[in-house]
Structure formats: structure tokens, C-alpha cells
Wavefront OBJ file of the C-alpha trace (Angstrom):
o trace
v -1.903 159.753 -46.248
v 0.690 160.022 -44.116
v 4.288 158.538 -43.616
v 6.455 157.606 -40.411
v 9.160 155.482 -39.459
v 9.026 153.506 -36.175
v 12.426 152.262 -34.680
v 11.520 149.224 -32.168
v 14.022 148.684 -29.607
v 14.327 145.824 -27.185
v 14.549 142.194 -27.810
v 12.703 142.194 -31.473
v 15.048 139.987 -33.805
v 14.423 136.532 -33.722
v 11.070 136.644 -32.103
v 9.300 136.541 -35.561
v 8.456 140.475 -35.181
v 9.211 141.429 -38.767
v 6.510 139.220 -40.119
v 4.341 139.587 -37.403
v 4.567 143.276 -38.568
v 3.823 142.368 -41.947
v 0.557 140.839 -40.919
v -0.738 143.462 -38.581
v 0.377 146.309 -41.483
v -1.569 143.818 -44.348
v -4.721 143.490 -41.580
v -4.742 147.588 -40.621
v -4.358 148.471 -44.785
v -0.447 149.984 -44.072
v 1.778 150.255 -47.031
v 5.838 150.331 -46.248
v 8.470 148.041 -45.023
v 10.118 146.446 -42.098
v 13.646 145.569 -41.459
v 16.081 144.354 -39.015
v 18.827 146.535 -38.038
v 22.458 145.959 -37.275
v 21.906 146.845 -33.896
v 19.440 144.871 -33.195
v 16.454 147.291 -33.488
v 13.581 146.780 -36.041
v 12.955 149.507 -38.576
v 9.911 149.765 -40.064
v 8.313 152.630 -42.636
v 4.713 153.164 -42.957
v 2.485 154.541 -44.200
v -1.800 155.111 -44.220
v -3.903 157.616 -42.799
v -3.227 159.162 -39.706
v -5.611 156.444 -37.332
v -4.394 153.839 -38.749
v -1.281 154.886 -38.311
v -1.731 155.088 -34.865
v -2.996 151.577 -34.280
v -0.015 150.021 -35.778
v 2.231 151.855 -33.443
v 0.582 150.945 -30.378
v 1.015 147.010 -31.551
v 4.249 147.869 -32.220
v 4.936 149.091 -28.389
v 3.811 145.538 -27.377
v 4.596 142.975 -30.533
v 4.317 139.457 -30.983
v 4.553 137.253 -27.765
v 7.809 136.434 -27.451
v 8.734 140.099 -28.270
v 10.147 142.570 -25.230
v 9.869 146.067 -26.524
v 11.914 148.734 -24.448
v 11.124 151.602 -26.885
v 9.336 153.214 -30.037
v 10.873 156.099 -31.373
v 8.377 157.473 -34.284
v 9.516 160.090 -36.805
v 7.711 161.622 -39.336
v 8.695 160.803 -43.324
v 8.044 161.825 -46.171
v 5.042 159.990 -48.317
v 6.389 157.790 -51.210
v 4.792 155.424 -53.939
v 4.662 152.361 -52.215
v 2.563 149.428 -52.411
v 1.887 145.964 -50.244
v 4.369 145.552 -47.084
v 7.398 144.082 -47.631
v 9.576 142.280 -45.139
v 13.300 143.414 -46.083
v 15.594 140.777 -45.560
l 1 2 3 4 5 6 7 8 9 10 11 12 13 14 15 16 17 18 19 20 21 22 23 24 25 26 27 28 29 30 31 32 33 34 35 36 37 38 39 40 41 42 43 44 45 46 47 48 49 50 51 52 53 54 55 56 57 58 59 60 61 62 63 64 65 66 67 68 69 70 71 72 73 74 75 76 77 78 79 80 81 82 83 84 85 86 87 88 89
């Protein structure tokens, strides 16, 4: 099990990015959270096996159809006791 954070920068708010991320994470079996940040980016905390996280990162680089992702900044994180994948409002 590995944990990461992903800061997604671009036109990622108001385009269903959080809900789409939750759907993709559930499909892949990723645990974690996704939230909007005040600066207009989206913050994701995710944990799963490394190969699964790589799939999520690749999806995040594109996002849902109306998103325009400019950059995904990925950092290592500490594995926590998390169940499911939650959108934080």
C-alpha cells in the first residue's frame, strides 16, 4: 500500500472534476479524498497499490471532458486508515 497527494492545476473547478475523480477512484479501488482548494486547483489524497495509483495519476492528467489540466504535482504521503473515497465540499 502506498499513499500520495496530487495537486491538479488548470481549469478543474466547475467541470465535475471532483465527482469524476471519485468515480474513477472507486472503479480502481483507490481510498482517499478529493477537494477544491481556494486557489482554483483540486487536491487529492489517494492510497492503493502503486500500479493502481499510477493509473489514477494518468487519469488525473486528463480528467473529465470539460477539464483543462495544466499540471499534476504528485508527492508521497503517509498511509492512513481510510475507507472509501470521499468528495469533501
